[in-house]
N, C-alpha and C positions, 0 to 999 in steps of 0.2 A: 724360406731359403736359408741355408744354415749359414755363417760366417766362415771366412777361411780364417787358420789361428796365426797370429804375424807372430815375427824373431822371437819378441819378447816373452809370449806366450810359451812359445817354444821351448825356448830357454830356462823359464821355470819351471814348465815340467820336467823337464830332464834332472834340472837340480832338485827336482821333489824325488824322484824314482831314486838319485844316488845316495838323497839320506835315508832312505825306506829301505835298501838293500844294507847302505851303513850299520843301520840299526837292525836289521835281522841279524848280520853278521853279530854281531857284538850281545843279541839275545844269546844266542848261538855258542859262540866263546865261554859269556857268566854261566850257563847252563852246562855245559862241559867240567871249568873251573869249579860248581857249587858239585856236582857231581862225585867230582874227586875227594872235594874236601869230605864230603857227606863220607863216603867209601874211605876215607884216612880215617876218618873218628869210628867207623866202627856201626854208622847210623843206617846202613844197607842192608839190606836182606837177600837173596839170590845165591846163587851158582859159586861165586868166591865167599862168601861168607862161609856155606854150606861143607865146603871144601877145607875150609879154614877148621871147625867145627871135624869135618872125618879125620882130620890129620893130627889132634891133639889129642898125647902133647907129643911136640916136633922137636922140642929146645927144654935142658931144664926147670924146675921147678922149684918152689923156695916154700919154706915153712918157717912162721913169723911167731918165737916165742916173746913172751912178757918179761919172762926169768932168766938173769944169767946163767953162765953156761958152768955146768960141773953139778947142779945141783939134782935132785931126783927127777924131775919133772924134765928136767934137759937128756938124762940120762933117756926115757922114755919115748921122749919125741923122737929122735936119733935112730934110738932102735925101728921105730914106726915111719923114718922118712926111709931106714934104711931098706925093707919091707917094701912100702910102695913103691919105691925106683924100682925091685923086682916086677911089679904088676904093670906097670907104665914103660917098663923098658927106655926112660929116661933118668938120670939125677938128680935127686933131690936134696936139697942144701937145707941146714937149720941156718937160722938168721937169727942170732938174739939183741932183742931191741927193749932191755930191761929200763926200770924207770918210771914216774909220774904214774905210779901204781898202773900202767897199762897204759896210759893213753902214747903214749912211743909208738908203742907195738902196733896197737888200733889204728892211729894216726896214719901209721908207713902203708897198712893196709888198704885204708880207704885213699889214700892217693893212689898206689898204684892202678892199672888198668883192670878192669873187670873181665879179663880173660882167663879165670882157671889156674893162671902160673904163679900164685902170690896166696897162698892158705895162712888161717892164722889160728894158733892156738888159744881157746877162750876159755875164760874160767868166769867163776861168780864174783872172781874181787875184780872182775876187769868189766861183768854184764852186769849181774842181776844184784849184787853190793852198789852200786855206784845208783845205779836206777833209785832203787828203794833208799837209799839217804837223799833224794833229788841232785845229785851233782851236776854240775853243769860243764856237759862235755864239746869237746872239736866232732863229733860225730853221735847219730844215733844205736846204742849197741843192738835194739832189735830190727830199727826201721834199715840200717846200713849193709848191716851184715844177716845172713841165714846160714843155719847148721849143714853141715853136708857129710856129718858122721859124726857119733861119738871118738874118743879114745882112749877114755880109759875115768873108772871111780875108783875111791881106795875108802876106808873106814880110817874112824882116828879111834882114839885112845884115851880114856883116865885113868894118869896116874897119881900115886904119892909118897913122900918118901918112905923108905924102908920102914922107919920105927912109928910108923902113924896110926894114932888109934882107928884111922879110917881105915875098915877092911871088905866093907862092901859097899855097894849104892846103899845098902839100906839102913849102915851105920853113918853115912855120911848123910844120909837124910837125918837121920835121929840126933845126931852130933851138930848138924844146922839147924835145929830147929830147939835145940836146949843151948846152944850156945850164946851169949850173951851179946858178942859179935860175930859179924860175916865173915863164915869161912874166905881164906882166899882163892881164887884161882887164874891161872896164869896163864896168858894165852899170848897167838903174837898176828894173828889177823882179825879181819871182821869176820868173816864166818863162823870162827871157833868163840866171837868172843859173845857173836849174839846165838848162837844155836847152843851156849853152856847157860845164855840164861833164857833159854827154852826149858832145860833142863831142870834149869832151878825153879822157874814157875811152875810146874807141872811136880815138884814134889814139893812145893810148897813151902821154899826154903830161900834165903836169898846169898847168894854167892859175889864178896867184891871182889869186881878184874882187877887182875893185876897186868898194865901191857907191855908187853917184852918185843924188842924188831926183830928177833927171831928163838927161834928152837935150841937153838945154841949156847945161846944165853939163858931160857930156863930150866935147861936140864938141872946143868950147876947148880944152882940156885934151888929147886928141886930138891934133888940127894941132898943138901947141905939142911933143908926145914926152913928154908925161910917163905917157901911156901906152903899153903895145905896139898892144893891139887893141882896142876896141870891137865891141860887138854891140846893133844896137836896129832900130827902124827905120827901114825903106828910103827911103822918100820925103821924111825930114825931112835928109839928108846929101846931098842931091842941088845944092845951092848948091857947097857945101863940094869935094865932086869937083869938079865941072866948071871951078873955081879954079884947083883942081890941089893945096887945102891937104889932102886927106887923099886917100887912096887906095881906093879897092872890094876886096874880094878875093874875096867869093865872096857869091852870095844862097843862101837857106835853101828855095827854095822845090823843087815838084818840076821847073819851066822853069824857065828865063830868065824875068829880070824884063824887062817890059816897058819902060820907064824905065834899063835897065843892059842893053842885047842883046850888049854884048861879055863884061859880067862872068859867067864859069860859076854853075852850082851848085854845092854844096858835094858833091853826088852825084856832078860830072862832075871833082871833084876828086880823087879818091880813096877819098871816104866812102861808097859806093854809098848805106848804108841811116839814109842822115839829110838829112831835112827839117823843117820848122818854120815852120807857120806862125801867127800870134796869129791868132784868132777874135772873133767876136759873135756870140750869138743873142740872138733875141725870146723872151720867159717871159712867163707868165700865171700866178696860183697855180691851183695844181694842182686846185682845186676848183672850177672853172671851169665849166659848165655844157655838157656838149657840145656841143651846138649851136651856142652864141656861140664856142667855141671851133675847129670846124671852119668859121667863117665868115671867123673870121680867120687860119686857119692860111692857107685857101683868096685870103683876099685880099694877103696877105706873101707869099705865090708867085708870083700873076700880078706886084707888084712885081719880084722878084728876076729872072722871066720877062721884064719890058719893056723896053722900049727906053730911056727916061730916065735912070733908077735904076745900071744895071748902069756904063752910059756916064762915069758922075759918078766912079761908083766905079775904073774900068779908067784914067781920068785921074790917080788920084790911086797907082797903083800897088795897087790892090785888087783885090776879085773878089768878085762874090756868093755867098754860101755855098749854094750848090743842094742842099745831104745833105736827106733826106728823116727825117725826126722820127727812124727807127729806127739810122740812122746816128748821127745827132747825139747820141742818148743812148749811143750805144757810142763814140763819138770821148770822149765827158767821162770817162766810165767807164774808159775803157782810160787816158788822159791824170793820172787821178786813181794809176792803179796804176806807171806808170811814176816820174812825181813821188815815189812813196812811197821806191819803189825806190832814185832816184838818192837825196834825203835821207838814208836811210841808208846808203847807199855811200861820203860825202862826209862825213857827220853837219851836214848845211847846218840854218843857222837863218833862221828868216824874218826877210825884211827888216823 
């Protein structure tokens, strides 16, 4: 025979039920709060996330550039921003973040949301060169960012003083092999320095690097004959060459430069395996959602294949970088390997 509940037992049972109901309500509230936090962090997928991706972009975008306003790349970036704005139907603003060899610009994008609204212009000086030198960075250029498209590439030029005995790459090699001391080569970036050493290795000569802080300081010293050769941007030398103050020796592209049709390439001049282009690509944070990434990739591609932006580049001696994304990735990884080998061979120190 079952016993009947006492008043104390009934009271205990009601208390236990009340506690269970409180725990259930608390769990529900915590679940809702957790859902809200995850949704705010962009960690949940679903109709809302898909709607946001479909609406992209619904506000202005920003392109961060690691160089100051007013230089050639700044001009090209602003031209691209105007063209991209027309494609996307939203303003695209260029934000110059120079300094610290690109660390300031790269860090700004790394700290921005991975929502596609902040792009970065990346070049060898911010990606391949620091990796090749094994520099410690507050980010990983290859892991934390991914290319969404090319931007431009530009060949460089070797120049000499107007009264130099060096008239061709062939005579440079001949003089370099017989001169008791190395020829002096003025450069102003790690990329130019390392690839000048590659040229020296191919030619079987030694080049004494003379580091400068900028091309604007290199060219007057070259014209005055204080260095034997200079190596750098092909566009900036145009006026001095026209004025007869310096002479063009060779360009580094695979074809002749449109602004210097009578100047041979290095490959034409006896070193068939040598070519070099400075380059710039557009990067996004690697966590950018695929639908947004794909929209931007398509928009960048349309600008590169359009009329306006490529015409602006070619007028300045550059060209649109039309490589697909796997080719860009391969180019960057191959460049790291090349630079590492040059650094090891020359005991080069970063500038």
